[in-house]
C-alpha positions, 0 to 999 in steps of 0.5 A: 247833221253830222252826228248820225254819220260818226254814229254810222262810222262807229256801227261800221267799224264796229261791223267790219271788226267783228266779220273781217278784223280791223280795217288795215290803212296804209300811209295813214300820215298821208291822208287830207284831214282838212281842206277841201280834197278829191278822195278818189277810190277804186269801185267794186262793192257796194262797202266801198263808201264806209270803208272810207269813212272809217279810214278818214278821222275826219268827216268824208261826202259821198255821193249817192244815186239821185233816185235813193233821196226820197220820202225817208232816204231824203232825211236819212242820206244827207245826215250821213254826209251823201248828197244826190247825183243823176247818174243817167244824165248830165246834172249840172246842178250836182256837179255845182253841188260837189264843187260848192262843197270843196270849195267849203273845205270839204273832202268828198269820195269820188269813184273815177270808174263810175261804176262798182267793177264787175271783176274786181279789176280796174276799169276806164275812168269817166272824164267828168271826174277829170272835168271836176278836178280841173274846176275845183282846183283842190288836191286828188287823193288817190285811195285804193281799196283791197278786199271788199271785191272779196267780200262782197262782189257786184251781184254776190253775196257778202263773204268776209274778206280782209280789207286793206287801204292804201292811201297815196300822195295827191297827183301832181296833174300837167298844168296844160291839161289843168286849163284846157275846157276840152273833153280829151283834156278832163280824160287825160286827167282822169287817165292820169289819177286812175294810174295813180290808184293803179300804182298803189300796192300791198307792200 
């Protein structure tokens, strides 16, 4: 199942190398390559998932909108380590799928902002990721991507730009918030995670 994932990753690296140069990965030694973990990144471009895949040496699973999993997409996307989520409605089955993958030792890429930023700036995090952090109990690694918005902004055209990925230390959340099952607690977790992403800079 993962053969196509590695082929697609190699192709993405080749494309990036030929257009923008090698992706620069800062703090490589901090990457979580074993055990379940949430990889939480800012989101400004369609390029973000393949960028994160190229930044990690072990497979990363991705969320993709449910409508893509039809016909050929139903065969293709699972082989690219993507699984469906309904972005328009509360999707309990999707949440269960994410938690199952995390507990099975997979690394799952999530975008706390939910959708691509319209201007390249960091947006407010959604409470949903806070719930997944609290319920999964896995490490949460903040990642910040620089250059993907300049390369392919929302509603714009592709124009190659240098890509840099900064890896952060796993976030330590307030134990009280992790035990609390209120929406307010989930939002505090999400906000703390977004703040951790905001602190990551290219030095």
